[in-house]
C-alpha positions as CSV (number, residue, x, y, z in Angstrom):
1,M,0.0,0.3,0.1
2,L,1.1,3.6,-0.8
3,A,-0.6,6.4,0.8
4,N,0.5,10.2,0.2
5,I,-1.2,12.3,3.2
6,S,-0.3,15.3,1.3
7,N,-2.0,15.0,-1.5
8,G,-4.6,12.5,-0.7
9,F,-3.1,9.6,-2.8
10,H,-4.2,6.2,-1.8
11,S,-3.3,2.9,-3.6
12,E,-3.4,-0.7,-2.6
13,V,-2.0,-4.2,-4.4
14,Y,-3.4,-7.7,-4.7
15,K,-2.0,-10.6,-6.2
16,K,-3.0,-13.6,-7.2
17,G,-1.4,-16.2,-9.4
18,N,-0.4,-14.2,-12.9
19,D,-3.0,-11.6,-11.5
20,I,-2.1,-8.3,-10.1
21,I,-4.5,-5.7,-9.0
22,I,-3.6,-2.3,-8.5
23,V,-6.6,-0.1,-7.0
24,F,-5.7,3.9,-6.9
25,R,-7.9,6.4,-5.0
26,G,-7.1,10.1,-5.1
27,T,-8.5,12.3,-2.5
28,D,-11.6,11.7,-0.4
29,I,-13.5,14.8,-0.8
30,E,-15.9,14.0,2.1
31,K,-13.2,14.5,4.6
32,G,-13.8,18.3,4.3
33,V,-11.8,21.7,2.8
34,K,-8.3,20.3,3.1
35,E,-9.1,17.1,1.3
36,R,-11.0,19.3,-1.7
37,A,-8.2,21.6,-1.6
38,K,-5.9,18.8,-2.5
39,D,-8.1,17.6,-5.1
40,M,-8.1,21.3,-6.6
41,L,-4.4,21.5,-6.6
42,S,-4.5,18.2,-8.7
43,I,-6.8,19.9,-11.2
44,A,-4.7,23.2,-11.2
45,Q,-1.7,21.4,-11.9
46,M,-3.0,19.5,-14.9
47,G,-4.4,23.3,-16.4
48,A,-0.7,24.4,-15.9
49,R,0.4,21.0,-18.1
50,Y,2.3,20.0,-14.6
51,L,2.1,16.5,-13.7
52,P,-0.2,16.5,-10.3
53,N,1.7,14.1,-7.4
54,Q,-1.0,11.9,-7.5
55,M,0.1,10.9,-10.8
56,K,3.7,11.0,-9.9
57,N,2.5,8.5,-7.2
58,A,0.5,6.3,-9.5
59,R,3.4,5.9,-11.9
60,R,5.6,5.0,-9.0
61,V,3.4,2.2,-7.9
62,Y,2.5,0.8,-11.5
63,N,6.4,1.1,-12.5
64,E,7.5,-1.0,-9.4
65,Y,5.1,-3.9,-9.7
66,Y,5.8,-4.0,-13.3
67,R,9.5,-4.1,-12.6
68,I,8.8,-7.1,-10.4
69,Y,6.3,-9.1,-12.3
70,P,6.7,-7.6,-15.6
71,K,5.0,-11.2,-17.2
72,A,2.0,-10.3,-15.2
73,N,-1.6,-9.4,-15.9
74,I,-1.8,-6.2,-14.5
75,I,-5.1,-4.5,-13.8
76,K,-5.7,-1.0,-12.9
77,L,-9.1,0.4,-10.9
78,I,-9.5,3.7,-10.5
79,Y,-11.7,5.1,-7.8
80,S,-11.1,9.0,-8.3
81,N,-12.5,12.3,-9.6
82,L,-8.6,11.9,-11.0
83,Y,-10.2,9.5,-13.6
84,F,-7.5,10.1,-16.2
85,I,-5.1,8.3,-13.8
86,S,-6.2,5.4,-15.8
87,A,-5.7,7.1,-19.2
88,F,-2.3,8.4,-18.1
89,L,-1.0,4.9,-16.9
90,R,-2.4,3.4,-20.3
91,I,0.4,5.1,-21.8
92,Q,3.3,4.2,-19.9
């Protein structure tokens, strides 16, 4: 599991046989104003064509498991306002 409370990123990884499931979750905006601010920062970063920290965290998790299990079937599940993480990881 990787969590980054400074930007709201959270991931969990499950492995069964040759399948690896990586679950990503962004900020939990139901937790209040501070969490919403983290989400807005990520959106602003994208608007400025800057890679948000949540995406950097997602890439790090994906790349680490791909490095360890290069022949595995890696499945990415996204629960986030930052749904574009999925598209971003497809081009990795």
